[in-house]
VEXLUMZA-674368 format. One record per residue (C-alpha): residue number from 0; residue in three letters; x, y, z. Coordinates in Angstrom, 3 decimals, decimal comma. Layout:
BEGIN
- NUM;ALA;X;Y;Z
...
END
This chain:
BEGIN
- 0;MET;79,961;105,865;111,318
- 1;THR;80,778;106,471;108,041
- 2;TRP;83,675;104,163;106,721
- 3;GLN;87,165;105,513;106,580
- 4;ILE;90,327;104,890;104,069
- 5;ASP;93,027;102,722;106,292
- 6;GLY;95,889;105,298;106,238
- 7;ALA;98,206;102,245;106,960
- 8;LEU;97,385;101,365;103,331
- 9;TYR;99,818;104,451;102,208
- 10;PRO;102,815;104,500;104,197
- 11;ASP;104,763;105,677;100,836
- 12;THR;102,188;108,724;101,070
- 13;ASP;99,728;110,615;102,769
- 14;PRO;96,256;108,771;102,224
- 15;PRO;93,771;110,154;99,905
- 16;ASN;90,344;111,864;101,501
- 17;HIS;88,123;109,963;98,893
- 18;LEU;88,255;107,986;95,911
- 19;PRO;86,629;109,128;92,973
- 20;THR;88,114;107,457;90,202
- 21;ILE;87,921;103,671;89,532
- 22;ALA;92,115;104,266;89,071
- 23;ASP;91,964;105,445;92,698
- 24;GLN;89,668;102,150;93,995
- 25;VAL;92,058;99,836;92,101
- 26;ASP;94,838;101,421;93,954
- 27;TYR;93,244;100,786;97,087
- 28;ILE;92,243;97,595;96,451
- 29;ALA;95,466;96,278;95,159
- 30;ARG;97,284;98,169;98,653
- 31;LEU;94,051;96,012;100,431
- 32;CYS;95,454;92,930;98,765
- 33;ALA;99,049;93,262;99,196
- 34;ALA;97,998;94,408;102,937
- 35;TRP;96,148;90,815;103,329
- 36;ASP;99,273;88,659;102,272
- 37;PHE;101,167;90,410;105,111
- 38;GLY;98,658;89,365;107,478
- 39;LEU;97,230;92,742;107,935
- 40;LEU;93,366;92,081;107,622
- 41;PRO;91,258;95,013;106,725
- 42;ASP;88,320;96,099;109,308
- 43;TRP;84,863;94,445;108,094
- 44;GLU;83,766;98,200;107,778
- 45;THR;86,133;97,947;104,543
- 46;ILE;84,813;94,260;103,336
- 47;GLU;81,221;96,155;103,496
- 48;GLU;82,143;99,298;101,849
- 49;ILE;84,471;97,704;98,679
- 50;ARG;81,289;95,121;97,966
- 51;ARG;78,622;98,123;97,159
- 52;ALA;77,273;98,607;94,591
- 53;ALA;79,356;102,028;93,485
- 54;TRP;83,070;99,794;93,464
- 55;LEU;81,312;97,521;90,782
END
């Protein structure tokens, strides 16, 4: 199964299809953390994805 961006993290805009820049990745992480603060935990696949070397 291929990882997909969680569209629920983008209630204010259409979710992107990919995160090509560091700024896009930082925005995604910020949205992920904000959702976590409200008790919306990410899928395991999301955690695995953001731990990959491409996100470092």
